[in-house]
N, C-alpha and C positions, 0 to 999 in steps of 0.2 A: 551505398553506392554502389549504383548499378552500369554494366559496362555494355557496351556494344557489337554485342561479335557477327563477324562476318561471316554467315554459314556458308561453306563449301564453297569457297572464293578458290576461283581456277590456278593454276598454278604454272603464272609465268615462264620460270623455267624448262618447263618441257612442251614440247610437238608433239599434241594426239593426231595421228593423223586417220581413225577413227569415232573422232565428231568432226563432224561438217562445219559449223558454225567454227574452231577450230581451226581446221585444216584452212578455213575460207581467210581466217585473220593470217594466220603465219605466209602466208601465200602475197598479201597484199602489205605483210609487214617486212617480208624478205626482196618485195618485189619480183615473186616469180612467179609462175605457175603451181598450183597445187598438185600436176603431176609430179615438176621438180620437186616438191618439199616432200611428196614422199618418196621418192628415190635418196633423197638424202636422208630423208631416214631412217630408209632401213642400212643405208651405208653406212652412216654414221652413229645412228643410235637416237634416243628421242631428247636428248639434252639441247637448249633451245642453241647456245656458244658454238657447239659441235656441229648442228647443222648447218647455221650463219658459217662456221669454216667450211665444212662439204661445199656449199653451193659457191662457194669465193674460187673453188677449182677449178 
């Protein structure tokens, strides 16, 4: 039985501000600017729920 495995699936639970594509994705996901996403990651860390919580402050 052969299983198909997705290679290098991105982790949707963390926000990577060093990856331009990921930063653009999260800015659209949270409906804020990329600069606000960067500031929230610096303040709260890379966990997506923590970033979202920080952006709501």
